[in-house]
C-alpha positions as CSV (number, residue, x, y, z in Angstrom):
1,M,2.6,25.2,-13.7
2,V,1.0,27.5,-11.0
3,K,-1.2,25.9,-8.8
4,N,-4.2,28.0,-7.8
5,K,-6.7,27.6,-4.8
6,F,-9.6,24.9,-6.5
7,D,-5.6,22.6,-7.5
8,D,-4.8,22.3,-4.3
9,E,-8.3,21.5,-2.6
10,V,-8.1,18.5,-5.5
11,D,-5.4,17.4,-4.8
12,I,-6.2,17.5,-0.6
13,L,-9.6,14.9,-2.1
14,F,-6.8,12.5,-3.3
15,T,-4.9,12.7,0.0
16,L,-7.8,11.4,2.2
17,P,-7.9,7.8,3.5
18,L,-10.2,6.1,0.4
19,S,-12.9,5.2,2.5
20,E,-13.1,9.5,2.9
21,F,-13.2,9.7,-0.8
22,I,-16.6,10.2,-1.8
23,A,-17.7,12.0,1.3
24,A,-15.3,14.4,0.9
25,R,-15.9,14.9,-2.9
26,K,-19.7,15.6,-1.3
27,V,-18.9,18.1,0.3
28,L,-16.3,19.9,-2.3
29,A,-18.8,20.0,-4.7
30,A,-21.5,21.2,-2.8
31,R,-19.5,24.1,-1.7
32,L,-17.9,25.1,-5.3
33,K,-21.3,25.0,-5.9
34,K,-22.7,27.6,-3.6
35,A,-19.6,29.6,-4.4
36,G,-20.9,30.2,-7.6
37,Q,-18.0,27.2,-9.8
38,A,-20.8,25.6,-10.9
39,N,-17.5,24.4,-13.8
40,D,-15.1,23.1,-11.0
41,A,-17.9,21.5,-9.0
42,E,-19.1,19.6,-11.7
43,Y,-15.1,18.1,-12.6
44,V,-15.0,17.4,-9.3
45,L,-18.0,15.1,-9.3
46,S,-16.7,13.5,-12.3
47,L,-13.7,12.5,-10.2
48,A,-14.1,8.7,-10.1
49,K,-12.7,6.7,-6.7
50,P,-9.8,5.9,-7.3
51,P,-9.0,1.6,-6.5
52,I,-7.1,1.1,-3.5
53,S,-3.7,0.2,-6.1
54,A,-4.4,3.8,-7.9
55,W,-5.0,4.8,-4.4
56,T,-2.3,3.5,-2.7
57,V,0.1,4.9,-5.8
58,N,-1.4,8.7,-5.7
59,Q,-0.4,8.2,-1.3
60,L,3.5,7.2,-2.9
61,Y,3.4,10.5,-4.6
62,W,2.5,12.7,-1.5
63,Y,4.2,10.9,1.2
64,H,7.0,9.5,0.2
65,R,8.3,12.2,-3.2
66,D,11.6,11.6,-3.0
67,E,11.5,7.7,-3.7
68,F,8.9,8.3,-6.5
69,Q,10.8,11.2,-8.0
70,E,13.6,8.5,-8.4
71,L,11.2,6.4,-10.6
72,I,10.6,8.9,-12.7
73,D,14.3,10.3,-12.5
74,A,15.1,6.5,-13.6
75,G,12.5,6.5,-16.6
76,D,14.0,10.0,-17.8
77,R,17.9,8.8,-17.8
78,F,16.2,5.5,-19.6
79,R,15.0,7.6,-22.6
80,K,17.9,9.6,-22.6
81,A,19.8,7.0,-23.0
82,Q,18.0,5.8,-25.8
83,T,17.8,8.3,-27.8
84,S,21.6,9.1,-27.2
85,R,23.7,8.7,-30.2
86,T,26.7,8.1,-28.1
87,A,29.4,4.6,-27.9
88,G,27.8,3.7,-24.1
89,K,24.1,3.9,-25.0
90,V,22.9,0.3,-23.7
91,V,25.5,0.9,-21.0
92,D,23.3,3.8,-20.1
93,M,20.2,2.4,-20.9
94,R,20.9,-1.0,-18.4
95,D,22.1,1.3,-16.1
96,A,18.9,3.6,-16.1
97,L,17.1,0.1,-15.6
98,D,18.6,-0.7,-12.8
99,A,17.7,2.2,-11.5
100,R,14.6,2.1,-12.4
101,R,14.3,-1.4,-11.2
102,E,15.2,-1.1,-7.4
103,A,13.0,1.9,-7.3
104,L,10.0,0.4,-8.0
105,T,11.0,-3.1,-5.3
106,E,11.4,0.2,-2.9
107,L,8.0,1.4,-3.7
108,A,6.6,-1.5,-3.8
109,D,7.7,-2.2,0.2
110,L,6.5,1.3,0.7
111,A,3.4,0.6,-0.7
112,S,2.9,-2.3,1.3
113,T,3.3,-0.9,4.6
114,L,1.5,1.7,3.3
115,L,-2.0,-0.4,2.5
116,E,-1.2,-2.5,5.6
117,E,-1.3,0.8,8.0
118,A,-4.4,1.7,6.5
119,G,-6.0,-1.8,7.0
120,H,-6.0,-3.0,3.6
121,N,-5.0,-6.3,2.5
122,A,-1.5,-6.4,0.2
123,S,-2.3,-8.9,-1.9
124,L,0.2,-9.9,-4.5
125,E,-3.0,-9.0,-7.0
126,T,-3.0,-6.0,-5.5
127,L,1.0,-5.1,-5.4
128,R,1.4,-6.4,-8.9
129,R,-1.3,-3.0,-10.0
130,I,0.5,-0.8,-8.3
131,T,3.8,-2.0,-9.5
132,T,2.5,-2.0,-13.3
133,T,1.2,1.8,-12.5
134,L,4.5,3.0,-11.3
135,E,6.2,2.0,-14.2
136,A,3.7,3.4,-16.7
137,L,4.1,7.0,-14.9
138,S,7.5,6.2,-15.5
139,A,7.1,5.0,-19.2
140,Y,4.2,8.6,-19.8
141,A,6.6,10.7,-17.6
142,A,8.4,12.7,-19.5
143,T,5.7,12.4,-23.3
144,S,2.8,14.9,-24.3
145,D,0.7,12.1,-22.7
146,G,1.6,12.5,-19.3
147,L,-0.4,11.8,-16.1
148,T,-1.3,13.8,-13.3
149,P,1.0,12.2,-10.9
150,G,-0.8,12.3,-7.5
151,R,-4.7,12.8,-9.0
152,L,-5.1,9.2,-10.3
153,T,-8.3,7.4,-10.7
154,K,-7.7,4.4,-12.6
155,D,-4.7,1.6,-12.7
156,V,-2.6,2.5,-15.6
157,D,-0.8,0.2,-18.4
158,P,2.5,1.4,-19.2
159,P,3.0,1.9,-23.7
160,G,3.8,-1.4,-25.3
161,F,7.5,-2.6,-25.9
162,E,6.5,-1.0,-30.2
163,T,6.0,2.6,-28.6
164,L,9.1,3.0,-26.7
165,A,11.0,1.2,-29.4
166,G,10.1,4.2,-31.4
167,F,11.8,6.4,-29.4
168,T,15.1,4.9,-30.7
169,A,13.8,6.1,-34.4
170,S,13.5,9.2,-33.5
171,A,16.8,10.5,-32.1
172,G,17.8,10.7,-36.2
173,A,15.0,12.4,-37.2
174,A,16.5,15.4,-38.3
175,K,18.6,13.5,-40.2
176,A,16.9,10.3,-41.8
177,P,13.2,10.0,-42.9
178,S,10.7,8.8,-40.9
179,A,10.1,5.1,-40.3
180,S,7.2,4.6,-42.0
181,L,8.8,6.2,-45.1
182,A,12.1,3.5,-44.3
183,K,9.7,0.5,-44.9
184,K,9.2,1.9,-48.3
185,P,11.8,-0.2,-50.9
186,L,13.6,2.4,-53.2
187,P,13.6,1.7,-57.0
188,V,16.4,0.2,-58.3
189,A,18.1,3.2,-59.8
190,Q,18.2,5.5,-56.6
191,S,19.0,2.9,-54.2
192,S,21.9,2.2,-56.4
193,Q,23.1,5.7,-57.4
194,K,25.8,6.9,-54.9
195,V,25.0,10.1,-52.7
196,K,27.0,13.2,-53.0
197,G,28.0,16.1,-52.0
198,S,26.8,16.3,-47.8
199,I,23.7,14.6,-48.4
200,E,23.6,11.8,-45.9
201,P,22.0,8.6,-47.5
202,T,18.8,6.6,-45.2
203,R,19.7,5.1,-42.0
204,P,17.0,1.8,-42.7
205,K,19.5,-0.4,-41.5
206,E,20.5,1.5,-38.5
207,I,17.5,1.9,-36.8
208,H,16.5,-1.5,-37.5
209,Q,19.7,-2.3,-35.3
210,E,18.9,0.4,-33.0
211,K,15.6,-1.1,-31.9
212,I,16.5,-4.6,-31.7
213,A,19.8,-3.1,-29.2
214,A,16.3,-1.2,-26.9
215,A,15.0,-5.0,-27.7
216,K,17.7,-7.0,-26.1
217,V,18.3,-4.7,-23.2
218,L,14.3,-3.9,-21.8
219,L,13.7,-8.2,-22.4
220,Q,16.8,-8.5,-20.0
221,D,15.9,-6.2,-17.6
222,A,12.1,-7.7,-18.0
223,K,13.9,-11.3,-17.1
224,K,15.5,-9.6,-14.1
225,A,12.3,-8.1,-12.9
226,L,10.8,-11.0,-13.3
227,V,12.9,-12.9,-11.1
228,D,12.8,-9.7,-8.4
229,V,8.8,-10.3,-8.6
230,R,9.1,-14.2,-8.4
231,S,11.8,-13.5,-5.4
232,K,8.8,-11.2,-3.3
233,A,6.4,-13.3,-4.3
234,E,8.0,-16.1,-2.9
235,R,9.1,-13.5,0.8
236,L,5.3,-12.5,0.9
237,E,4.1,-16.2,0.6
238,T,6.3,-17.0,3.5
239,V,5.3,-14.1,5.5
240,Q,1.7,-14.6,4.5
241,E,2.3,-19.0,6.3
242,K,4.0,-16.8,9.2
243,A,1.2,-15.0,9.7
244,D,-1.4,-17.5,9.4
245,R,0.5,-19.9,11.9
246,E,-0.1,-16.9,14.0
247,M,-3.6,-16.2,13.3
248,K,-3.8,-20.2,14.7
249,D,-1.3,-20.0,17.1
250,A,-3.8,-16.3,19.0
251,E,-6.5,-18.5,17.8
252,K,-5.8,-21.2,19.9
253,Q,-4.4,-19.0,23.1
254,R,-7.9,-16.7,22.8
255,R,-9.6,-20.3,23.0
256,E,-7.5,-21.7,25.7
257,A,-8.0,-18.2,27.6
258,E,-11.6,-18.5,27.5
259,Q,-12.2,-21.8,28.2
260,R,-9.6,-20.9,31.4
261,F,-11.3,-18.1,32.4
262,K,-14.7,-19.7,31.8
263,K,-13.2,-22.5,34.4
264,A,-11.9,-19.5,36.8
265,T,-15.2,-17.9,36.8
266,A,-16.6,-20.9,37.7
267,I,-14.7,-21.6,40.5
268,S,-14.9,-17.9,41.9
269,E,-18.7,-18.5,42.0
270,M,-18.1,-21.3,43.8
271,A,-15.7,-20.0,46.0
272,N,-18.7,-16.8,46.4
273,R,-21.3,-19.6,47.1
274,R,-18.9,-20.9,49.8
275,A,-17.3,-17.7,50.9
276,R,-21.6,-16.6,51.8
277,G,-22.0,-20.0,53.5
278,A,-19.1,-19.4,56.0
279,A,-20.3,-15.7,56.5
280,D,-23.9,-17.6,57.4
281,E,-22.8,-20.0,59.4
282,L,-20.4,-17.2,61.4
283,D,-23.1,-15.0,62.4
284,Q,-24.9,-17.9,63.4
285,A,-22.2,-19.0,65.8
286,T,-21.5,-16.1,67.2
287,K,-25.3,-15.3,67.5
288,A,-25.1,-18.5,69.5
289,I,-21.8,-17.8,71.6
290,D,-23.5,-14.5,72.4
291,D,-26.0,-17.3,74.0
292,A,-24.0,-18.7,75.4
293,K,-22.3,-16.2,77.2
294,R,-25.9,-14.3,78.2
295,A,-26.7,-18.5,79.4
296,V,-23.4,-18.4,81.4
297,E,-23.8,-15.4,82.9
298,K,-27.8,-16.2,83.8
299,A,-27.0,-20.1,85.2
300,T,-23.9,-17.5,87.7
301,K,-26.2,-15.5,88.8
302,D,-28.7,-17.9,89.4
303,L,-25.6,-20.2,91.6
304,E,-24.9,-17.0,93.8
305,T,-28.1,-16.4,93.9
306,L,-28.3,-19.9,96.1
307,F,-25.7,-19.9,97.7
308,R,-27.0,-17.1,99.6
309,Q,-30.4,-18.1,100.4
310,T,-28.5,-21.5,101.3
311,H,-25.7,-19.8,103.6
312,G,-28.1,-17.0,105.1
313,K,-26.1,-15.1,103.4
């Protein structure tokens, strides 16, 4: 797909901090309308502000593309293994699911960091919705209903088991009847008739077994994912408890620091008052000393005068 300038401008809209989305959308729409692109302006105004979870998934796409692509590739390998006719089909499916689970774990950690750096709360519910949307992108990426990574305006739910299991039956579509036809009972005479030549008999039983095998793999993956999520939840709860304790300690230290500051301020004011009083007393003492010096000088002169008068000198 060749992107034009308009596509680039819309992409930039989804890379901005979430708090800037509405204002930037209005500015872009106004500029497009002024340039005579009324339809494009209307489209831009129709773009909803993503919830924090969808916004985070968009940021993972734009700023952690390699890790994001690993998830998409793992989902693609799972679909290919699911429709494969090889003997190692189940093993390949498990390997793909393991790779997808590892990619989801890494992206969840990156999402937590992104949220914290952007000043948002990386709550368990938010991380759960992020992981669910990532799973959906992994499942939808190669289908005709594919979403647009990087431009999500809402959370996305992954397809149900019936949709995933349906991929298995499609592998034999060229040689076997459709799933809906396979469910229809054949007439007794036809079902008991031997097939001759090169025409392959119907395979509803084999298709059913493939669906069961796929379901078992998905169930194992779901159990592993549940364990991983619980483990991550426990780690986050531990981190949250530690953060709460640190916050309480910091608050206590802040209060103690404020009390010490108030006490120090009072002592400082008292010392200033004493210093001002001492300065006043020093001024008075200095003045008294000067007065005493002048008095001594005057008394000395008077004494000398009397002495001269008495002795006739």
